[in-house]
Steps between C-alpha positions, in 0.01 A plus 500: 500500500349207690311577816655320796363417838748559778532316828333772705201510267476121520508512880235773520266315264570179686405662830160574346472132413576366847320770697191339654564187294329278757163672465347313208149572629528869411442527125646850476826380656506201267452732200779728624727199552423365152553841340841537666601146396394572142688831500826345614465208257450742209802706604720191534382365164617825334858430602677360196852528639549162667823611668323798655212280621743241635698762694189671634358167616833398651497820706137445601575141607711660774221731617421495873131432438440126477183544294694695239770229490229233468319682218821583312641147539180356357511743208868420440397140440221613266737724305792252519745748654707450815340158542763354736479799734119496479487133600740570787283790623177301474648204688627736769154655535342154532756393758454813711120507466332159510163664429632609158668170416198361315473803268876515441502131411216556252706764321814285503310196377335703222848589373650152558729638771384283789 
């Protein structure tokens, strides 16, 4: 049986990633952030069922937390799932938050979606 990450596990790991994410001067926080990012990436990479991944990501794209939507939308483009919805979400984030527009546009440009 394949081990699956569920949405709640993803959100909990993700919260570890974004917690104190602006404090790059504290090496211990950077290490914790990097460890959480690596953990979630490894869990996601274990998912072989593309339909399951697509549905989980589609649900997470509707999460209330903008950072989760941003992260998931970017990963959707990397994994080539839910790309239209991901582009829509990223453009919405950029429109609502001009300070994030530059970073959103980098992601969209990287995937030829701009």
